[in-house]
matplotlib code that plots the C-alpha trace (Angstrom):
import matplotlib.pyplot as plt

x = [-22.3, -23.9, -20.9, -20.7, -17.8, -17.9, -15.8, -15.3, -12.1, -9.0, -8.8, -12.7, -13.9, -11.3, -12.1, -15.5, -15.2, -13.0, -15.4, -17.9, -15.7, -15.1, -19.0, -20.0, -23.2, -21.5, -22.8, -20.3, -21.5, -19.9, -21.2, -20.3, -23.5, -21.6, -18.8, -21.7, -23.5, -20.5, -19.5, -23.2, -23.0, -19.9, -17.5, -14.1, -13.2, -9.3, -6.9, -6.1, -5.0, -7.5, -10.3, -12.6, -13.2, -13.5, -16.0, -18.3, -18.0, -19.4, -22.2, -23.3, -23.4, -25.7, -23.1, -22.1, -24.2, -24.0, -25.3, -25.1, -27.0, -25.5, -29.0, -29.3, -25.8, -26.6, -29.9, -28.0, -24.7, -23.6, -20.0, -19.0, -15.8, -14.5, -12.2, -12.3, -8.9, -7.1, -4.9, -2.4, -4.1, -3.3, -0.8, 0.6, 2.0, -1.2, -3.7, -6.9, -9.7, -12.6, -13.7, -13.8, -15.2, -18.2, -18.7, -19.3, -21.5, -23.5, -23.5, -23.9, -27.1, -28.8, -27.2, -30.1, -28.6, -25.4, -22.5, -19.0, -17.5, -13.9, -11.5, -9.0, -7.9, -4.4, -5.0, -3.0, -2.7, -5.8, -8.3, -10.2, -10.9, -11.8, -14.3, -15.5, -16.4, -18.2, -20.2, -21.3, -22.5, -24.3, -25.8, -29.1, -27.3, -24.4, -21.4, -23.0, -21.8, -18.1, -14.9, -12.0, -9.1, -7.9, -5.1, -4.5, -1.4, -2.5, 0.1, -1.0, -0.7, -1.2, -4.3, -6.6, -3.8, -3.2, -6.8, -7.6, -4.2, -2.5, 0.7, -0.5, -3.8, -3.7, -7.0, -7.1, -10.1, -11.2, -13.5, -13.3, -16.5, -15.2, -12.1, -14.4, -16.5, -13.4, -12.3, -15.6, -15.2, -11.7, -12.2, -11.2, -8.1, -7.1, -8.0, -5.5, -2.6, -2.3, -0.6, -3.2, -1.9, -4.6, -4.0, -5.2, -6.7, -3.5, -1.1, -3.0, -3.4, 0.4, 1.4, 0.4, 2.2, 5.2, 5.6, 5.1, 7.9, 10.3, 9.7, 10.5, 13.4, 14.9, 13.9, 15.6, 18.4, 19.5, 18.9, 20.8, 24.1, 23.4, 24.2, 27.3, 28.1, 27.4, 29.8, 32.9, 32.2, 30.9, 28.2, 25.1, 23.6, 26.3, 26.5, 22.9, 23.3, 25.8, 23.4, 20.8, 22.5, 22.9, 19.8, 19.2, 18.8, 17.3, 17.3, 13.8, 13.5, 16.9, 16.9, 17.7, 15.9, 13.7, 12.0, 8.6, 5.2, 1.7, -1.2, 0.2, 3.9, 4.7, 1.5, 1.7, 5.2, 4.3, 1.4, 3.4, 5.9, 2.8, 1.3, 4.5, 5.0, 1.1, 2.3, 5.3, 7.9, 8.9, 12.5, 11.7, 10.8, 13.2, 14.7, 11.9, 12.6, 15.5, 13.8, 11.2, 14.1, 16.3, 13.0, 12.4, 16.1, 16.0, 13.5, 15.6, 18.8, 17.3, 16.2, 19.8, 21.0, 19.1, 20.1, 23.7, 22.8, 21.6, 24.8, 23.3, 20.2, 16.7, 15.4, 13.3, 14.7, 12.5, 12.2, 10.3, 9.0, 8.3, 5.9, 3.3, 1.8, 3.8, 4.3, 4.1, 0.3, -1.6, -3.2, -2.4, -0.6, -0.9, 2.4, 4.0, 7.9, 7.4, 5.1, 6.9, 10.0, 8.3, 6.6, 9.8, 11.5, 8.6, 9.2, 12.6, 11.6, 11.7, 9.3, 7.9, 6.0, 5.1, 3.6, 2.2, -0.1, -2.6, -2.2, -2.5, -6.1, -5.3, -2.1, -3.5, -6.2, -3.4, -0.8, -2.7, 0.5, 2.4, 2.0, 1.1, 1.5, -0.5, 1.8, 5.4, 7.1, 5.3, 6.6, 10.2, 9.7, 12.1, 13.4, 17.0, 16.4, 14.3, 14.0, 12.4, 10.4, 8.0, 9.2, 6.5, 7.1, 6.5, 9.6, 11.9, 11.0, 11.3, 13.8, 16.6, 17.5, 13.9, 13.5, 16.9, 16.2, 13.1, 15.1, 16.7, 19.4, 19.6, 20.2, 18.4, 18.1, 17.2, 15.9, 14.6, 17.6, 15.5, 16.5, 19.6, 21.7, 24.7, 21.7, 20.9, 24.7, 25.5, 22.2, 23.8, 21.9, 24.1, 22.9, 23.0, 21.3, 20.9, 24.0, 25.9, 29.1, 29.7, 31.2]
y = [9.7, 8.8, 8.4, 7.2, 5.9, 6.4, 3.8, 0.3, -0.8, -1.4, 1.9, 2.5, -1.3, -1.1, 2.6, 1.9, -1.1, 0.9, 3.7, 1.1, -0.3, 3.2, 2.9, 5.0, 4.2, 3.5, 3.3, 1.8, 3.1, 1.5, 1.7, -2.0, -4.0, -7.4, -6.1, -4.4, -7.5, -9.5, -6.9, -6.9, -10.7, -10.3, -11.6, -9.7, -8.4, -8.0, -10.0, -8.0, -9.6, -9.1, -7.4, -10.3, -10.4, -6.4, -6.4, -9.5, -8.2, -4.7, -5.9, -8.3, -5.6, -3.3, -0.4, -1.5, -1.6, -1.2, 0.4, 1.5, 4.7, 8.2, 9.5, 7.0, 8.3, 11.9, 11.2, 8.8, 10.6, 13.8, 12.9, 11.7, 10.1, 10.1, 6.9, 6.3, 5.6, 8.4, 6.2, 7.8, 9.5, 7.5, 9.4, 11.6, 11.6, 13.4, 11.9, 11.1, 12.9, 11.2, 9.2, 11.5, 14.3, 11.7, 11.2, 14.9, 15.1, 12.1, 13.3, 17.0, 17.7, 15.3, 17.3, 18.9, 19.7, 20.7, 18.2, 17.5, 16.0, 14.4, 13.3, 10.5, 9.9, 11.1, 13.9, 17.0, 19.8, 22.5, 19.7, 20.1, 23.8, 23.2, 20.6, 22.9, 25.3, 22.6, 21.3, 24.8, 25.3, 21.7, 21.3, 22.8, 23.6, 25.3, 26.4, 24.6, 21.2, 22.0, 19.9, 18.4, 16.3, 13.5, 11.7, 8.0, 6.4, 2.6, 0.0, -2.9, -5.9, -3.7, -1.6, -2.6, -1.9, 1.4, 2.3, 1.4, 2.5, 5.1, 6.4, 10.0, 11.7, 14.7, 16.5, 19.7, 22.1, 25.3, 26.1, 25.5, 23.9, 21.1, 20.8, 20.0, 17.6, 15.8, 15.7, 14.2, 11.2, 10.5, 11.1, 7.3, 7.9, 11.3, 10.0, 7.0, 9.7, 9.5, 12.6, 15.1, 17.4, 19.8, 22.0, 23.9, 22.0, 22.4, 21.2, 18.0, 17.3, 17.6, 15.3, 11.7, 12.6, 14.1, 10.8, 8.6, 10.9, 10.7, 6.5, 6.0, 8.2, 6.2, 2.7, 4.2, 5.5, 1.9, 0.4, 2.7, 2.2, -1.8, -1.1, 0.5, -2.3, -5.0, -3.0, -2.6, -6.1, -4.6, -6.1, -4.1, -5.4, -4.6, -1.1, -1.0, -2.1, 0.6, 3.2, 2.2, 2.4, 6.2, 7.9, 10.4, 8.0, 4.7, 1.0, 0.8, 0.7, 0.2, -3.4, -3.2, -5.3, -4.8, -1.6, -0.4, -0.9, -1.1, 1.5, 4.2, 5.2, 4.8, 6.7, 9.3, 10.7, 11.1, 12.9, 14.9, 15.9, 16.9, 19.0, 20.8, 21.7, 23.2, 25.2, 26.3, 24.5, 21.6, 22.0, 21.6, 17.6, 17.2, 14.5, 12.4, 11.7, 9.7, 8.0, 6.8, 5.9, 4.2, 1.9, 0.9, 0.1, -2.2, -4.3, -4.4, -5.3, -8.3, -9.5, -9.1, -10.8, -13.9, -13.9, -14.1, -16.7, -18.7, -18.4, -15.3, -16.7, -17.0, -18.8, -21.8, -22.0, -23.1, -20.5, -20.5, -17.1, -17.0, -14.0, -12.3, -9.6, -6.3, -6.9, -9.6, -10.0, -8.8, -9.9, -6.6, -7.1, -3.2, -2.3, -5.4, -5.6, -9.3, -9.4, -7.1, -9.2, -12.3, -10.8, -9.8, -13.0, -14.7, -12.1, -12.9, -16.5, -18.0, -20.6, -18.8, -20.6, -18.2, -19.1, -16.7, -17.5, -15.2, -13.3, -16.0, -15.1, -11.1, -12.1, -14.6, -12.2, -9.3, -11.4, -14.4, -15.3, -16.7, -20.2, -20.4, -22.9, -23.4, -25.1, -24.2, -27.6, -27.5, -24.1, -25.0, -28.5, -29.0, -25.3, -24.0, -20.9, -19.6, -16.1, -14.6, -11.4, -11.2, -11.4, -13.7, -15.3, -18.8, -18.3, -17.0, -20.0, -22.6, -25.1, -25.3, -28.8, -30.3, -28.7, -28.8, -32.0, -30.4, -28.5, -29.4, -26.9, -25.9, -21.8, -19.2, -15.3, -13.4, -10.3, -9.3, -9.8, -11.6, -15.0, -16.4, -17.0, -18.8, -21.4, -21.8, -22.0, -24.8, -26.8, -26.9, -24.2, -21.6, -18.2, -14.8, -11.6, -7.9, -5.9, -8.7, -10.4, -13.5, -16.4]
z = [16.1, 12.7, 10.2, 6.7, 4.9, 1.3, -0.6, 0.8, -0.5, 1.4, 3.2, 3.6, 4.7, 7.6, 8.6, 8.5, 10.7, 12.7, 13.4, 14.6, 17.0, 18.5, 19.3, 16.3, 14.1, 11.0, 7.1, 4.5, 0.9, -2.3, -6.0, -6.3, -5.1, -5.2, -2.8, -0.5, -0.2, 0.8, 3.3, 4.8, 5.2, 7.0, 4.4, 3.7, 0.2, 0.9, 3.1, 6.4, 9.6, 12.2, 9.8, 9.4, 13.4, 13.4, 10.7, 12.0, 15.7, 14.5, 12.2, 14.8, 17.6, 15.0, 14.7, 11.3, 8.0, 4.3, 1.2, -2.3, -1.8, -1.6, -0.9, 2.1, 3.2, 3.3, 5.2, 7.7, 8.4, 10.4, 9.4, 5.8, 5.3, 1.5, 0.9, -2.7, -4.8, -6.3, -9.0, -11.6, -14.5, -17.8, -19.7, -17.0, -13.4, -11.7, -9.7, -11.2, -9.2, -10.9, -8.2, -5.5, -7.7, -8.3, -5.0, -4.3, -7.0, -6.2, -2.4, -2.2, -3.7, -0.8, 1.9, 3.6, 7.0, 8.3, 8.3, 7.7, 4.6, 5.7, 3.1, 4.0, 0.4, -0.5, -2.8, -4.5, -2.3, -2.7, -3.2, 0.0, -0.5, -4.4, -3.1, -0.3, -3.1, -5.0, -2.1, -1.3, -4.8, -5.0, -1.4, -0.4, 3.0, 1.2, 3.3, 6.2, 4.8, 5.7, 4.3, 6.5, 5.8, 7.8, 6.0, 6.7, 7.8, 7.1, 6.4, 4.6, 7.1, 10.2, 9.0, 12.1, 14.5, 12.8, 12.7, 16.6, 17.6, 15.4, 16.0, 15.3, 14.5, 11.8, 11.2, 8.8, 9.3, 8.3, 11.3, 15.2, 14.7, 12.0, 14.3, 17.5, 15.4, 14.6, 18.4, 18.9, 16.3, 17.6, 21.3, 22.6, 20.2, 21.7, 25.5, 24.7, 24.4, 20.5, 19.5, 17.7, 15.2, 14.3, 11.4, 8.3, 5.2, 3.1, 5.8, 6.2, 2.7, 2.5, 5.6, 3.9, 0.5, 2.4, 4.8, 1.3, -0.3, 2.5, 2.9, -0.7, -0.6, 2.0, 0.5, -3.1, -1.2, 0.1, -3.0, -4.7, -2.3, -2.8, -6.4, -5.7, -3.1, -5.9, -8.3, -5.7, -4.1, -0.7, 1.7, 1.7, 4.9, 7.4, 5.8, 6.3, 9.9, 10.5, 8.8, 11.2, 14.5, 13.8, 15.7, 13.0, 10.5, 12.2, 10.7, 9.3, 5.4, 5.2, 3.8, 0.3, -2.4, -5.3, -3.9, -3.1, -4.9, -3.9, -4.5, -2.6, -2.7, -6.6, -7.8, -4.5, -5.5, -9.0, -8.3, -5.6, -8.5, -11.0, -8.3, -7.4, -11.2, -11.3, -8.1, -9.9, -7.6, -9.6, -9.0, -5.1, -5.9, -8.8, -6.3, -6.6, -10.3, -9.2, -6.3, -9.0, -11.4, -8.7, -7.5, -11.1, -11.7, -8.4, -10.2, -13.6, -11.5, -9.9, -13.6, -14.7, -11.7, -12.2, -15.7, -14.8, -12.3, -15.2, -17.2, -19.1, -20.6, -19.4, -22.5, -21.7, -17.9, -15.1, -12.2, -9.1, -7.9, -4.0, -3.7, -5.8, -3.6, -3.1, 0.6, 3.1, 5.1, 1.8, -1.2, -2.9, -6.3, -7.3, -8.9, -7.0, -7.4, -7.3, -10.4, -12.1, -12.0, -12.5, -15.7, -17.1, -16.5, -18.2, -21.4, -21.4, -22.0, -18.7, -17.6, -14.4, -11.8, -9.0, -5.5, -3.0, 0.4, -0.3, -3.5, -6.1, -7.5, -7.8, -9.4, -11.8, -12.8, -13.4, -15.1, -16.5, -18.9, -15.7, -14.2, -10.6, -7.8, -4.8, -2.9, -2.2, -3.0, -6.4, -7.3, -6.6, -8.1, -11.3, -11.0, -12.2, -9.9, -7.2, -6.8, -3.5, -4.1, -1.3, 2.5, 3.6, 7.2, 5.5, 3.0, 6.0, 7.9, 4.9, 5.8, 2.7, 3.6, 2.9, -0.4, -1.8, -3.5, -5.4, -7.4, -10.7, -9.9, -6.3, -6.8, -5.0, -5.3, -2.1, -3.9, -0.6, 1.8, 4.3, 4.2, 6.4, 3.1, 5.2, 6.1, 2.5, 1.4, 3.9, 2.7, -0.8, -2.6, -4.6, -3.3, -4.6, -2.7, -3.8, -2.8, -1.6, -2.6, -4.4, -2.3]

ax = plt.figure().add_subplot(projection="3d")
ax.plot(x, y, z, "-o")
ax.set_aspect("equal")
plt.show()
């Protein structure tokens, strides 16, 4: 099929390459000419394992190209995927729909034949029906330009795998024709046995934000219990392991730390609350306010624990921060807990030096007041405290014996509970970890 993917950020770039990998002819579209030029040359604009090879392979095969023209997109495609951002609107919890609305206003007037416009962005429930009415008013073919919703479930660091081999496929449509078109688009995925949930528009819109709300709740739950463990002198790690053995709960997302961040979970749960309020059912999602509060408190708790380790004063103290990305295998620093903690340490007077394997450039652009090191040893050298904030494998594999002599005072705070703290203690480090007793 001939498919367009409008918006070539993290979601759109990977989705475009994935659709081409399935054998479709794909045109990626973005208003940023620099990004389009780089992608056209096979140069990636994000760090994502496996993506450079996927991009280059499909460009070379002639199945994937890029453009800045929505008019060209309308002429090219039979199916148009919308993959632009829905950030939090300034001054409110609600999602800002201006980018999606801009796509519709730019694309719809050029739709001269029947087609399917498919949203992948996370949006407030009811958006699909609103856009369907707008497209019907603006497009020359009217209602023959249909709308469907196909939420994405990409995990940064595993986006290629999640695109090519998803754990489920959700399609929301308003007609049998639209459902058949999406079955055709995803025929290879469906033939491979991927569970396919075909539903209505509103349900499809709610699936993604409900999944994010559940994951956020699970993360904040274990961080709340971690606070109790800290106060009671208990150990969160065996407690979490015991919970994880319950098949009704499971072990995933039960590792306490500084909470969730990134471009999805924080703004999505806030937008979910805002939409519930608009629908008159705000009390149903009141618990998400506490989820959000616990998540923010987890970051503050890490800063407070760092201050305690430095004898209740951060002023002038040299701190090495390991990690800037919001999670490993990504260069994404949007709402990064690691950078939030690093900035808070800086604002309390500490001299902070940050290391990250991939996210230094993005971190420096977002937080220019911090110091940065391209080498782990340089980050640790002369430090009075090391704070581990992003669970990159390179940090878990770090030999504590080899770096103990670099620190001015060998102290480390494992704010992600990802290190072998006994190994670090045996190497001569004073170690603290979130929710774990002092030893």
